[in-house]
C-alpha positions, 0 to 999 in steps of 0.5 A: 500500500502506498504511503498515505498522508498519515505516514508523512504526518507521522514522520514530520511530527516525530521529527519535530518531537525529536528536535524539540526534545534534543534542543531541551536536552542540549540547553539543559546541559549547557544552562542547567535549566529546562525550557518550559514550553518544550514539555507542553509542545511535546505532550501535544505532539505525542497526542497528535502522533498517536491519533494520526498513527491510529488513523493510518492503522484504521485505514489499513485495518491493522488495529489489534484484532482478536480473530478467535471467532473469525478463524472459526467462521465461514466467509460470510461470518468473517464479513459480518464480524469485520463489519461489526468491528469497523462499525464499533470503531466508527461509533467509538471515534464519533463519540470521542469526537463529540466529547472532545468537541465539547471539551474544546468548546468549554475551553474556548468558552471559559478562556482557559490557557495552557500553563507553559506558554499561556496559549488558549487550551482549545488550540491543543484540544481541537485536534482531538475531535478533528483527528477522531473524525479522521479515524472514524472516516478511515474505519468507514472505508474499512467498513465499506470494503468489507461490505463490498466483499462478497463471500 
């Protein structure tokens, strides 16, 4: 399978995370003090990396699967189990997008700021519902492929 947008984003995010961490380590060695904003940005980048990589895994149907039942079913049973699995992933991430959207809205509404940089917290939180919808969309693609597959 050719590299998807998620693969390129994962590489860029991991490179940025590595550079920020390296910068913090080098400056801590030279100055004996840490840069406050690096932890805030690193945590944000790790969250985004996990969701982007989750989207790539959903697109390839590579999430952890328990195939005890699927190996004992015929082709028709495997198809229905794949549909049920993909639909449960869609439901889970749509729910996560809804709840993450409510969290981002509350942070926007109450003007919460981050401790390290003093930025509005919703700038970080808004990516949770956006990337959750991306995972749900990728899982819908898996569901569509399972539906079209004839036993």
